N, C-alpha and C positions, 0 to 999 in steps of 0.2 A: 535816320538819326540825324540830329541837326550837330554843327561842326561843335558845339557847347557840349554836347553830351558824350563826344567822343573824348574830350579832354576833363571833364569836370567828374570827378568820383563822388559817391554820395558823402564819402569820410571827410571831403575838403569842401562841405558846407558849413561854415560856421556861424552858428545864430546867437544873436545877441551879445556879442563879444564885447566887454566892459572894457576899453582904451579911450586914451584922451588926446591922441595925436596920431599923424601918419607914421611917425617914427615907431610907435608901439604896435601900430597896423603890420608894419614891415616885419618889425620883430616876431609877431605871432606868426606871421605866414614863413617867415625864415625857421620856425621851430617845427610848423607842421611839415613843411618840405623836407628838412633835414631827418626826419622821422620815417615819411613816407618814401623817398625818391635817395637817400642817403648824398644830398647835396648839403656841403657846409650850409648854416645858416647866414653866417657872414656873406657868401655869395648872394645867396638870394636876398639879402638886406641892401647889400651894395650895388646889385644891378638895378634894383628896384629905385634905390634913392639917387642914384646918377642919371637914370631915366627921368624921374621926377624935378631935378634940377635943370634939366632942357626946358621945361615948362610944366606944368600942373596938367596930370590926367584926368582932373575932374571935369565930368560933360556938362554939371548943371543939374537942376531938378534933384537934387540929392544923389546922384550917381557918380562913382569913380571908376575906372579902368586903369588902374597901374599895372605898367608891364615891363618886361625886360628879359635881356640875353642872358642865361645863367650857363657859367661853365660847366661841363659836365653833365648836363641835363641831355637826355637821350629822345625825350618827346614833349610835347607841349604837355601843360600842366595848368591847370583852373583852379581857382580856390575863389569860393563866392564868402563874401562876410557881410554880416546883418550885424550892426554895429549895435548896442544897446541905446547909446545916445548918439547924435550926430555930432561929428568933428570938423573943425575947419579945414579945408582944403584947396585953399585957392581956385575954386571953380570960377568959370566966367560970369555964372550970374552972381557970384558972393554967396550963395547958400551953402551950410555945411552939408556934409555927405555921410548918410547913412548906410548905403547900400554901395560895396564894393565887390567888381569882378577882377581879379589878380590874374593876370596872364604872365607865364614865364615859357619861354621857349629856348630851344639848344641856341647855342653861338652860332652855329652856321646853319641858321634857321632858311627855311624857304618864306614863299609869301603866305603861307599856309595862316602865318600870325596876322598877315593884314586881312585875312579871311575872316577869320574868328574876330577881331577886332571890329570887322565891319557889320557882323552878325551881331555881337554884342550892342553896337552903338544901334541899330536896327532895333533891337528889342527893346531896350532901355528907352527909346523914343516914345515908348508905348506907356502913356499914364495908367492905364488900367493893369498893366504890366509892373509899374514901379510901386502903386499902392496894393497890390496882391503882394507882392515881394514885403512889405513892412507889415502887412496884416496876417501873414502864414504863420499858423498855430507851431509849425514844427520843421526840423530839417526835413524830412521826407517831402512834406508838402512845397516846401524851398525848392528840393532837386527837381521834383516833377514841375513846377513853373518853368524854372530856367531851362530844360533840357526838351519839354515839349511844348512850348509855347507857339502857338502858331498866329497868334494877332487878334484871336478873339478871346473875350472873357469868358 
């Protein structure tokens, strides 16, 4: 199983989320993680926003990987979000973002998060995967694409 498969639960795949800003995305992630992992939504929001202030986590090509270290988190948690409409994200190519993989790791995280970020960046460099994620009809298809992608369409 991929590292992504180990940290992404099917109920952490949000499809066609209707928000208009990074701030709203981070609020929604905070709510989800608060409900599933009992970490205060403000902690999640603050760690993601603090990391974003250091520089955009937008990769380009409509993809971003916001990430942060959350106090109280016991293990790495992933949340994939496909937005209903792309939002500005200060990505290097200037394009708005529609696909986001949010990675939260414990404060005393090992280099696991670097391995996960590397795997995500590698997967999202595939145009075929990016297009499949936007076209996927439902959460189950998105989840399978994210966890089972081998680089072949």
